[in-house]
C-alpha positions as CSV (number, residue, x, y, z in Angstrom):
1,K,162.0,177.3,110.8
2,P,158.5,177.4,109.3
3,P,156.0,174.7,110.5
4,P,155.8,171.5,108.3
5,A,153.0,171.4,105.6
6,P,149.9,169.3,106.5
7,P,149.8,165.9,104.7
8,P,147.9,165.9,101.4
9,P,144.4,164.4,101.3
10,P,144.0,160.8,100.1
11,A,144.6,160.3,96.4
12,G,141.6,161.1,94.3
13,T,139.4,162.4,97.0
14,K,139.8,166.2,96.4
15,T,139.9,165.8,92.6
16,E,136.6,163.8,92.5
17,T,134.8,166.3,94.8
18,V,135.9,169.3,92.6
19,Q,134.9,167.5,89.4
20,L,131.5,166.6,90.9
21,L,130.8,170.2,91.9
22,G,132.0,171.4,88.6
23,A,129.6,169.1,86.7
24,L,126.7,170.2,88.9
25,A,127.5,173.9,88.3
26,A,127.8,173.2,84.5
27,A,124.4,171.7,84.6
28,D,123.0,174.8,86.4
29,M,122.2,172.6,89.4
30,F,124.8,174.3,91.7
31,A,126.1,177.8,92.2
32,T,129.6,178.5,90.8
33,D,130.7,180.6,93.8
34,G,130.2,180.8,97.5
35,W,131.8,177.5,98.3
36,A,135.4,176.4,98.9
37,V,137.3,173.1,99.0
38,G,139.5,172.8,102.0
39,T,142.2,170.3,102.9
40,T,139.8,167.8,104.5
41,K,136.4,169.5,104.3
42,L,134.0,171.1,101.8
43,F,132.7,174.5,103.0
44,L,129.2,175.3,101.8
45,K,126.4,177.7,102.5
46,A,122.9,176.6,103.4
47,S,121.7,177.4,99.9
48,H,124.3,175.1,98.5
49,Q,123.0,172.3,100.7
50,Q,119.5,172.8,99.4
51,Q,120.8,172.8,95.8
52,L,122.5,169.4,96.4
53,E,119.4,167.8,97.9
54,V,117.3,169.0,94.9
55,A,119.9,167.5,92.6
56,R,119.9,164.2,94.5
57,E,116.1,163.9,94.4
58,S,116.1,164.7,90.7
59,H,118.6,162.0,90.0
60,L,116.7,159.4,92.1
61,R,113.4,160.2,90.3
62,R,115.1,159.7,87.0
63,V,116.7,156.4,88.0
64,I,113.5,155.0,89.6
65,T,111.5,156.1,86.6
66,Q,113.9,154.1,84.4
67,T,113.7,151.1,86.7
68,L,109.9,151.2,86.7
69,T,109.7,151.5,83.0
70,K,112.0,148.4,82.6
71,A,110.2,146.4,85.3
72,I,106.8,147.1,83.5
73,A,108.3,146.0,80.2
74,D,109.8,142.8,81.7
75,Q,106.7,142.0,83.9
76,D,109.0,140.6,86.5
77,L,107.3,140.4,89.9
78,A,110.4,140.8,92.1
79,S,112.0,143.8,90.3
80,L,108.6,145.5,89.9
81,D,107.9,145.0,93.6
82,E,111.2,146.6,94.5
83,A,110.8,149.5,92.1
84,V,107.3,150.4,93.3
85,A,108.6,150.3,96.9
86,R,111.4,152.8,96.1
87,A,108.9,155.0,94.2
88,V,106.7,155.1,97.3
89,E,109.7,155.9,99.5
90,I,110.6,159.1,97.5
91,R,106.9,160.0,97.1
92,L,107.1,159.6,93.3
93,T,103.6,159.9,91.7
94,G,102.2,159.9,88.3
95,K,100.7,157.7,85.6
96,L,103.7,155.5,85.4
97,V,103.6,154.7,89.1
98,E,99.9,153.9,89.0
99,E,100.5,151.6,86.0
100,A,103.2,149.8,87.9
101,K,101.1,149.3,91.0
102,A,98.2,147.9,88.9
103,L,100.6,145.5,87.1
104,L,102.1,144.5,90.4
105,A,98.7,143.5,91.8
106,T,97.9,141.5,88.7
107,L,101.3,139.7,88.8
108,R,100.7,138.8,92.5
109,E,97.2,137.3,91.6
110,R,98.8,135.4,88.8
111,E,101.4,134.0,91.1
112,K,98.6,132.8,93.5
113,A,96.8,131.2,90.5
114,F,100.0,129.5,89.4
115,E,100.6,128.0,92.9
116,A,96.9,126.9,93.0
117,L,97.3,125.2,89.6
118,T,100.5,123.4,90.7
119,E,98.8,122.1,93.9
120,A,95.7,121.0,92.1
121,M,97.8,119.1,89.4
122,E,99.7,117.3,92.2
123,M,96.4,116.2,93.7
124,R,95.1,115.0,90.4
125,D,91.6,115.8,91.4
126,V,89.2,116.9,88.6
127,A,87.2,119.4,90.8
128,A,90.4,121.0,92.1
129,V,92.0,121.4,88.7
130,E,88.8,122.9,87.3
131,A,88.6,125.4,90.1
132,A,92.3,126.3,89.7
133,L,91.9,126.8,85.9
134,K,88.9,129.1,86.6
135,Q,91.1,131.1,89.0
136,A,93.9,131.3,86.3
137,A,91.5,132.5,83.6
138,A,90.2,135.3,85.9
139,V,93.8,136.8,86.1
140,R,94.7,135.8,82.5
141,L,97.6,133.6,83.6
142,E,98.0,132.3,80.0
143,K,99.3,135.8,79.1
144,D,102.4,135.1,81.3
145,A,104.8,134.0,78.6
146,K,107.5,133.0,81.1
147,K,105.7,130.2,82.9
148,G,102.0,130.9,83.3
149,A,101.1,129.9,79.7
150,Q,102.8,126.6,79.9
151,K,101.3,125.8,83.3
152,V,97.8,126.5,82.0
153,S,98.4,124.3,79.0
154,D,99.6,121.4,81.1
155,A,96.7,121.8,83.5
156,K,94.2,121.6,80.7
157,A,95.8,118.5,79.3
158,L,95.8,116.9,82.7
159,L,92.1,117.8,83.2
160,T,91.3,116.1,79.9
161,Q,93.2,113.0,81.0
162,L,91.6,112.9,84.4
163,K,88.1,113.2,83.0
164,A,88.9,110.3,80.5
165,Q,90.1,108.2,83.4
166,Q,87.0,109.0,85.4
167,V,84.8,107.8,82.5
168,A,87.0,104.7,82.1
169,S,86.7,104.0,85.8
170,N,82.9,104.1,85.6
171,A,83.0,101.9,82.6
172,L,85.2,99.4,84.4
173,A,82.8,99.3,87.4
174,A,79.8,98.6,85.1
175,A,81.8,96.0,83.2
176,L,82.8,94.2,86.4
177,A,79.2,94.2,87.6
178,S,78.0,92.8,84.3
179,K,80.8,90.2,83.9
180,D,80.5,90.7,80.1
181,V,83.6,90.0,78.0
182,K,83.0,92.7,75.4
183,K,82.3,95.4,78.0
184,L,85.4,94.4,79.9
185,R,87.6,94.7,76.8
186,D,86.1,98.1,75.8
187,A,86.5,99.4,79.4
188,L,90.1,98.1,79.6
189,D,90.9,99.8,76.2
190,A,89.5,103.1,77.5
191,A,91.5,102.7,80.7
192,Q,94.7,102.1,78.7
193,K,94.2,105.1,76.4
194,S,93.5,107.4,79.5
195,G,96.6,106.1,81.3
196,L,94.4,104.6,84.2
197,N,96.4,102.1,86.2
198,S,94.5,101.1,89.4
199,G,93.4,98.1,91.3
200,Q,90.1,98.2,89.4
201,V,92.1,97.7,86.1
202,T,93.9,94.7,87.7
203,Q,90.6,93.2,88.9
204,A,89.0,93.7,85.4
205,Q,92.0,92.0,83.8
206,R,91.8,89.0,86.1
207,M,88.0,88.7,85.5
208,L,88.5,88.9,81.7
209,E,91.2,86.2,81.9
210,G,88.9,84.1,84.1
211,L,86.0,84.5,81.7
212,K,88.2,83.5,78.8
213,T,89.2,80.4,80.6
214,K,85.7,79.7,82.0
215,D,85.5,76.3,80.5
216,A,88.9,75.3,81.7
217,L,88.1,76.5,85.2
218,E,84.9,74.5,85.2
219,K,86.8,71.4,84.3
220,K,89.4,72.0,87.1
221,L,86.6,72.6,89.6
222,A,84.9,69.3,88.6
223,A,88.2,67.4,89.0
224,A,89.0,69.1,92.4
225,A,85.5,68.3,93.6
226,K,86.4,64.7,93.4
227,G,89.8,64.7,95.0
228,G,91.3,68.2,95.3
229,S,93.1,69.5,98.4
230,L,91.7,72.3,100.6
231,A,94.3,74.8,99.3
232,E,93.5,74.0,95.7
233,L,89.8,74.2,96.2
234,T,90.2,77.6,98.0
235,Q,92.1,79.0,95.1
236,L,89.8,77.7,92.4
237,L,86.6,78.8,94.2
238,A,88.1,82.3,94.6
239,Q,88.5,82.5,90.8
240,A,85.0,81.1,90.2
241,E,83.6,83.7,92.6
242,E,85.4,86.5,90.7
243,I,83.7,85.7,87.4
244,G,80.4,84.7,89.0
245,L,80.6,81.0,88.0
246,S,77.7,79.2,89.5
247,T,77.5,75.8,87.8
248,E,77.1,72.3,89.2
249,A,80.8,71.8,89.2
250,A,81.3,74.9,91.3
251,R,78.6,73.8,93.7
252,A,80.2,70.4,94.0
253,A,83.6,72.0,94.7
254,K,82.0,74.2,97.4
255,R,80.5,71.1,99.1
256,R,83.9,69.3,99.1
257,H,85.6,72.5,100.3
258,A,83.2,72.8,103.2
259,S,83.7,69.1,104.0
260,L,87.5,69.4,104.0
261,Q,87.3,72.5,106.1
262,E,85.1,70.8,108.6
263,S,87.4,67.8,108.7
264,A,90.4,70.0,109.3
265,Q,88.6,71.8,112.1
266,A,87.4,68.5,113.6
267,S,90.9,67.1,113.4
268,S,92.4,70.1,115.1
269,A,89.7,69.8,117.8
270,L,90.6,66.1,118.3
271,Q,94.3,67.0,118.7
272,S,93.6,69.8,121.1
273,A,91.2,67.7,123.3
274,S,93.7,64.8,123.3
275,T,96.5,67.2,124.3
276,A,94.5,68.6,127.1
277,R,93.2,65.1,128.2
278,D,89.8,66.8,128.7
279,E,87.1,64.0,128.7
280,E,84.2,66.3,127.9
281,A,86.0,68.1,125.1
282,L,87.3,64.8,123.8
283,R,83.8,63.3,123.6
284,A,82.6,66.4,121.8
285,A,85.5,66.3,119.4
286,I,84.9,62.6,118.7
287,E,81.2,63.4,118.0
288,R,82.2,66.2,115.6
289,A,84.9,64.0,113.9
290,S,82.5,61.1,113.5
291,A,80.1,63.4,111.7
292,A,82.9,64.7,109.4
293,E,83.9,61.1,108.7
294,Q,80.4,60.2,107.4
295,N,80.2,63.3,105.1
296,Q,79.4,62.2,101.6
297,A,81.6,64.8,100.0
298,A,84.7,63.5,101.7
299,A,87.0,61.3,99.6
300,E,88.1,57.9,100.8
301,R,91.6,59.0,101.8
302,E,90.2,61.7,104.1
303,K,87.8,59.3,105.6
304,A,90.6,56.8,106.3
305,A,92.7,59.5,107.9
306,M,89.8,60.7,110.1
307,S,89.1,57.1,111.0
308,A,92.6,56.6,112.3
309,E,92.5,59.8,114.3
310,L,89.1,58.8,115.7
311,A,90.5,55.4,116.8
312,T,93.4,57.0,118.6
313,A,91.0,59.5,120.3
314,K,88.6,56.8,121.4
315,E,91.4,54.8,122.8
316,L,92.6,57.8,124.8
317,L,89.0,58.5,126.0
318,A,88.6,54.9,127.2
319,K,91.8,55.2,129.1
320,L,90.8,58.4,130.8
321,E,87.4,57.0,131.7
322,A,89.1,53.9,133.2
323,E,91.4,56.1,135.3
324,H,88.5,58.1,136.6
325,S,86.5,55.0,137.4
326,T,89.1,54.1,140.1
327,V,88.5,57.3,142.0
328,L,85.7,57.6,144.6
329,A,82.6,59.5,143.6
330,T,83.6,62.2,146.1
331,P,86.7,62.5,148.2
332,P,86.1,61.5,151.9
333,R,85.0,64.4,154.0
334,G,87.7,65.2,156.5
335,G,90.1,62.8,154.6
336,A,93.0,64.0,152.5
337,A,91.7,67.6,152.3
338,A,91.4,67.8,156.1
339,A,94.8,66.2,156.5
340,R,96.2,69.1,154.5
341,G,94.6,71.6,156.9
342,L,92.0,72.7,154.3
343,P,88.3,73.4,154.8
344,T,86.0,70.7,153.6
345,P,82.6,71.6,152.1
346,S,80.6,70.1,155.0
347,G,77.9,71.9,157.0
348,P,75.4,74.5,155.9
349,V,76.7,77.0,153.3
350,S,75.2,80.4,152.8
351,Y,75.6,82.8,149.9
352,V,77.7,85.8,150.5
353,P,76.7,88.9,148.5
354,G,79.4,91.3,147.6
355,P,82.2,91.6,145.0
356,P,82.6,88.4,142.9
357,A,86.0,86.7,142.6
358,G,87.0,88.4,139.4
359,L,86.3,87.7,135.8
360,P,85.0,84.1,136.1
361,C,82.1,85.5,138.2
362,E,81.4,88.4,135.8
363,P,78.3,87.6,133.6
364,L,79.1,86.7,130.0
365,A,76.9,89.5,128.7
366,A,78.9,92.1,130.7
367,R,82.2,90.7,129.4
368,V,80.9,90.6,125.8
369,A,79.9,94.3,126.1
370,R,83.5,95.1,127.1
371,L,84.8,93.3,124.0
372,Q,82.3,95.1,121.8
373,R,83.7,98.4,123.1
374,G,87.0,97.2,121.7
375,A,90.7,97.5,122.7
376,T,94.0,98.3,121.0
377,F,96.3,95.4,120.4
378,L,99.5,94.9,118.5
379,K,98.7,92.5,115.6
380,V,101.3,90.4,113.7
381,A,100.8,90.4,110.0
382,E,101.5,87.3,107.9
383,G,102.8,87.2,104.4
384,T,106.2,87.5,102.7
385,F,105.4,90.8,101.1
386,T,103.7,92.5,104.0
387,R,105.1,95.9,104.5
388,K,104.3,96.3,108.2
389,K,104.8,93.1,110.2
390,L,103.6,94.6,113.4
391,D,100.9,97.3,113.8
392,A,98.5,98.6,116.4
393,K,94.9,97.7,115.6
394,A,91.6,98.7,117.3
395,V,90.0,95.3,117.7
396,A,86.4,94.8,118.6
397,L,83.7,92.1,118.9
398,S,80.9,92.5,116.4
399,A,77.4,93.3,117.5
400,D,76.1,89.8,116.7
401,R,79.0,88.3,118.8
402,K,80.0,86.2,115.8
403,S,83.3,87.8,114.6
404,L,86.2,90.0,115.5
405,T,87.0,93.1,113.4
406,W,89.8,95.5,113.1
407,D,90.7,98.5,110.8
408,G,87.0,99.5,111.0
409,G,85.8,96.2,109.7
410,K,87.2,96.6,106.2
411,K,87.1,93.6,103.9
412,G,89.7,91.1,104.9
413,H,90.1,92.7,108.3
414,G,88.1,90.3,110.5
415,L,87.7,86.8,111.7
416,E,84.5,84.7,112.1
417,L,84.6,83.0,115.5
418,S,83.1,79.9,113.9
419,Q,86.4,79.3,112.1
420,V,88.4,79.3,115.4
421,V,89.5,75.8,116.6
422,R,91.7,76.9,119.5
423,V,92.8,79.8,121.6
424,S,96.3,80.0,123.1
425,I,98.5,82.3,125.3
426,G,102.1,83.1,124.7
427,L,104.4,82.6,121.8
428,E,102.5,79.6,120.4
429,T,102.7,80.5,116.7
430,K,105.6,80.6,114.2
431,P,105.1,84.3,113.4
432,L,105.4,85.2,117.1
433,Q,108.4,82.9,117.6
434,K,110.1,84.4,114.5
435,L,109.3,87.9,115.7
436,Y,110.8,87.3,119.2
437,H,113.9,85.7,117.8
438,S,114.6,88.8,115.6
439,S,116.0,92.2,116.4
440,A,112.5,93.7,115.9
441,A,111.0,92.0,119.0
442,P,108.5,94.5,120.6
443,D,108.6,95.6,124.2
444,V,105.7,93.3,125.1
445,A,105.9,90.4,127.6
446,P,105.6,87.1,125.7
447,T,102.7,86.1,128.1
448,S,100.8,89.3,127.0
449,W,100.1,87.7,123.6
450,F,97.1,85.5,122.7
451,S,96.4,83.8,119.4
452,L,93.2,82.6,117.7
453,H,93.9,79.4,115.6
454,T,91.9,78.4,112.5
455,A,92.4,75.4,110.3
456,A,94.5,77.6,107.9
457,R,96.4,80.1,110.0
458,S,96.6,82.0,113.3
459,Y,95.7,85.5,114.3
460,D,98.1,87.0,117.0
461,F,97.3,89.9,119.3
462,G,99.5,91.5,121.9
463,A,98.3,93.7,124.8
464,R,100.6,96.6,125.8
465,D,98.4,99.3,127.2
466,G,96.9,99.5,130.7
467,D,96.5,96.4,132.8
468,T,97.7,93.9,130.1
469,A,97.1,90.8,132.3
470,E,93.4,91.8,132.9
471,T,93.0,92.6,129.2
472,V,94.4,89.2,128.1
473,I,92.4,87.2,130.6
474,L,89.2,89.1,129.7
475,W,89.6,88.5,126.0
476,V,90.8,84.9,126.2
477,L,88.1,83.7,128.7
478,T,85.3,85.5,126.8
479,L,86.4,84.5,123.3
480,Q,86.9,80.8,124.3
481,Q,83.3,80.7,125.6
482,L,82.0,82.5,122.5
483,V,83.9,80.1,120.3
484,L,82.1,77.2,122.0
485,L,78.7,78.9,121.4
486,S,79.5,79.8,117.7
487,S,80.6,76.3,116.8
488,G,78.6,75.4,113.7
489,T,77.9,71.8,114.9
490,G,77.2,72.6,118.5
491,V,80.3,70.7,119.5
492,R,82.2,72.0,122.5
493,L,85.8,72.7,121.6
494,P,88.5,72.5,124.3
495,A,89.0,75.7,126.3
496,T,92.5,75.2,127.7
497,A,94.5,78.3,126.8
498,L,95.2,79.4,130.4
499,S,95.7,75.9,131.9
500,Y,98.0,74.9,129.1
501,A,100.1,78.1,129.5
502,Q,100.4,77.3,133.3
503,Q,101.4,73.7,132.5
504,Q,104.2,74.8,130.2
505,W,105.2,77.5,132.7
506,Q,105.5,74.8,135.5
507,Y,107.1,72.3,133.2
508,H,109.8,74.7,132.0
509,N,110.6,75.9,135.5
510,S,113.5,78.3,135.8
511,S,115.2,80.5,138.4
512,A,115.6,83.2,135.7
513,K,111.8,83.9,135.4
514,E,110.0,86.7,137.0
515,W,107.3,85.5,139.5
516,P,104.1,87.0,140.8
517,C,103.4,87.1,144.5
518,V,100.2,85.1,145.3
519,Q,99.4,87.5,148.2
520,C,99.7,91.0,146.6
521,T,100.3,90.0,142.9
522,C,103.4,92.1,142.7
523,I,105.7,90.9,139.8
524,N,109.1,90.2,141.4
525,K,112.5,89.9,139.9
526,P,113.9,86.4,139.4
527,R,116.5,86.7,142.2
528,N,114.0,87.7,144.8
529,T,113.3,85.0,147.4
530,A,110.6,87.1,149.0
531,C,108.1,89.6,147.6
532,E,109.6,93.1,147.6
533,V,106.3,94.6,148.5
534,C,104.6,92.4,151.1
535,G,107.5,90.2,152.1
536,A,105.7,86.9,151.4
537,P,108.1,84.1,150.5
538,K,108.5,82.9,146.9
539,P,106.1,80.1,146.2
540,M,107.3,76.6,145.5
541,V,105.4,76.8,142.2
542,T,104.9,80.2,140.5
543,L,102.1,81.4,138.4
544,V,102.2,82.7,134.8
545,P,102.2,86.5,135.5
546,T,99.2,87.0,133.1
547,V,96.8,84.9,135.2
548,T,97.2,86.9,138.4
549,P,93.7,88.5,137.9
550,L,92.3,85.0,138.4
551,L,93.9,84.6,141.8
552,P,90.8,85.3,143.9
553,A,88.7,82.8,142.0
554,M,91.6,80.2,142.1
555,R,91.9,80.6,145.8
556,A,88.2,80.2,146.4
557,L,88.0,77.2,144.0
558,S,91.0,75.5,145.8
559,N,89.1,75.8,149.0
560,T,86.1,74.1,147.4
561,L,88.0,71.3,145.8
562,G,90.4,70.7,148.7
563,I,93.5,71.6,146.7
564,D,96.3,73.1,148.8
565,A,97.7,75.0,145.8
566,F,99.2,78.1,147.4
567,N,101.3,76.7,150.2
568,L,104.4,74.5,150.4
569,S,102.5,71.4,149.4
570,P,102.7,68.9,146.5
571,D,99.2,70.3,145.5
572,A,101.0,73.5,144.5
573,R,101.7,71.7,141.2
574,L,97.9,71.5,140.6
575,Q,97.6,75.3,139.9
576,W,97.1,74.5,136.2
577,F,94.1,72.3,137.2
578,L,92.4,75.2,138.9
579,L,92.7,77.3,135.7
580,K,91.4,74.3,133.6
581,A,88.3,74.2,135.8
582,L,87.7,78.0,135.4
583,E,88.1,78.2,131.7
584,P,84.9,76.6,130.3
585,P,81.6,78.2,131.1
586,P,79.7,76.4,134.0
587,P,76.6,74.4,133.2
588,S,73.8,76.7,131.9
589,P,72.0,78.5,133.4
590,L,74.3,78.5,136.5
591,V,77.1,80.9,137.2
592,W,80.2,80.9,139.3
593,S,79.6,82.6,142.7
594,V,81.3,83.1,146.0
595,G,80.0,81.8,149.3
596,H,81.2,80.6,152.7
597,R,80.2,78.2,155.4
598,Q,78.1,79.6,158.2
599,G,80.3,81.0,160.9
600,D,83.4,81.0,158.7
601,G,83.5,84.2,156.7
602,E,87.3,84.1,156.2
603,T,87.4,81.1,153.9
604,P,85.7,81.9,150.5
605,L,84.3,79.0,148.5
606,L,83.7,79.1,144.8
607,G,80.4,77.4,143.9
608,L,77.5,77.5,141.5
609,A,74.4,79.6,141.9
610,N,71.5,80.9,139.8
611,A,72.1,84.2,137.9
612,D,70.2,86.1,140.7
613,G,72.6,84.6,143.4
614,T,70.1,82.1,144.8
615,G,70.7,78.4,145.2
616,F,74.4,78.6,146.0
617,S,76.0,75.2,146.2
618,V,79.4,73.5,146.4
619,D,78.0,70.0,146.0
620,H,76.6,70.4,142.4
621,A,77.3,67.4,140.2
622,Y,79.6,69.6,138.1
623,I,81.8,70.4,141.1
624,L,81.8,66.8,142.2
625,S,83.2,65.8,138.8
626,L,85.9,68.5,139.2
627,R,86.8,66.9,142.6
628,R,87.2,63.5,140.9
629,E,89.3,65.0,138.2
630,A,91.4,66.8,140.8
631,E,92.0,63.5,142.7
632,T,93.0,61.8,139.4
633,A,95.4,64.5,138.6
634,R,96.9,64.3,142.1
635,Q,97.3,60.5,141.8
636,Q,99.0,60.9,138.4
637,Q,101.3,63.4,139.9
638,A,102.2,61.1,142.7
639,Q,102.9,58.3,140.3
640,A,105.2,60.6,138.3
641,G,107.2,61.2,141.5
642,G,105.7,64.5,142.4
643,G,107.3,66.3,139.5
644,G,105.8,68.8,137.1
645,P,102.4,68.6,135.5
646,P,101.6,65.7,133.2
647,R,102.8,66.1,129.6
648,H,99.6,66.2,127.6
649,F,100.6,64.3,124.5
650,S,101.1,60.7,123.5
651,P,104.6,59.2,124.2
652,G,106.9,59.4,121.2
653,Q,105.0,62.4,119.7
654,R,106.4,66.0,119.7
655,S,103.9,68.7,120.6
656,T,104.1,71.7,118.4
657,S,103.2,73.9,121.3
658,D,105.8,72.3,123.5
659,V,108.5,73.0,121.0
660,A,107.3,76.6,120.8
661,W,107.6,77.0,124.6
662,K,111.1,75.5,124.5
663,Q,112.0,77.9,121.7
664,R,110.8,80.9,123.5
665,T,112.8,80.0,126.6
666,T,116.1,80.2,124.7
667,P,117.8,83.6,124.9
668,R,117.9,85.4,121.6
669,G,121.2,84.7,119.8
670,S,121.9,81.5,121.8
671,S,122.6,78.3,120.0
672,S,121.9,76.1,123.0
673,G,118.6,74.5,123.9
674,S,118.6,75.9,127.4
675,T,115.2,76.8,128.9
676,D,116.5,78.9,131.8
677,S,115.4,82.4,130.6
678,W,111.7,82.2,130.0
679,C,110.6,85.8,129.2
680,S,112.1,87.3,132.4
């Protein structure tokens, strides 16, 4: 049998090949003979292959030429870029290709000019828009009918508007400076026509309204000068300052405002001194309050309120003086202190040069320089509409030592120390208490916050970088002393931030609190009964972790005063008293210094000396008064049954600070009043 026929080629393959070759031959682009179509292959000679390549190149040139012509007519950047690339690939040359390349370069420059115009318009900057329009004109972007012409038109309209707004802004500035009604109206009309809507416009509107109601404002000021409140006067005087009102009514209102402000600060100083039961601070506060009471600008009701506060403060001062009068001028040498195994300041004492006992011995000028270099704190912002309630601020003391500044000292970002009536540590203010009872509580220990209180509000700062305890103690000690120096009346305000914090820490004692080791200052977990670093046993009374940088000075002072504060002794409950003694500056020009008795270099004593280290003494009248106060505190503690520190407010009253410490000891989300989890 004959072999089977091979399968036919796929449908259409052979036919299309023959038709293509026939069409090429009919167009004289391919020879009519010398080739054959097989079953699966086309058999050609070398000359036929060359003819096919020539035909292909001719076809490509024709197609690319058509594409170039269309892209040039359309002036489309993408299609023209692709057509020029294909022309270069097949080495197509000629006038058409050169025209396409030139147009492509122009379109690319126009695209850059378009992007520059878009960016400048978004910036809304006159100089930037002018520069972009100049670039667009150089490449004739307005000839681009698709999008360039419209963009140029929009940019020119915006430039006209921006220039009008610039003129309106300058007119507003001049009108604000002149405080002239007609100029303000004209400037506001120009601003409205130009579409200007800035803070300057708002300020001008407020000033215009104020000037319109100038007579009414003057009447309100006159009435407030006779009996207005501090808040009302503050608001009215701010309006008067905006319009430059300087009449007799405004001056009278300012005098009453200053009087009320001084009364508020004097009242706060009285309350703080009474709370701390500090005789010296109480005397100074009474002196300041008496001066405020006699102020001619104060109304009768303010004088009556101040008189009542003064009577209460004087009664407390008399009670404190009576208590102290029952104590011997100095404790017996070798008496109670010797019985407790403590050194008594008897025998010759020699000054010991060397490192001082921490911050209390560091000169004020050196500490001030550190504050002037500044530090970064978290600051809590007050106000219902404040966008950022908590933000990091670079805080620094001013060169003249009279104010704190942050945010580079911009207006409204500072505090005059003369306005501060009290300094505190911990969650003493409502903004801090609210923050730590919310889900947004920061990862900062509550005792790493300190607050500066004025008559109107508080300023709260939290340390979170580096040695936070050292930072807080440095700023609190120094600021308290600077506040005393910057007091406008020369009255010494109470410096009790650290001692009061320790009092509250001791009073709200809890097994759930972390505790610092008094030997190595390691912060231990609440459950530890001994220090995990040095093995020292947990003290009977623990310290606020923040005050550990003061341990060397506290130890030396306890030796001087005969207070056994760091052993298993009832005197351990007098740790707050040691802090109270270290907080205010010592009598000028003396400084705290470290010394020891001859032959006993192991027991440091904290005494007073001249700035150059000479004249060291532990028997100065100031130290003797501290011994008397310590003995009084010891007796009060014994009368109270050896419990916690005395509650420093009158019976029946509720201390705002005390409530704050109770609040902060309650776990977040708890409804109970438990105080067993103080910032562990």
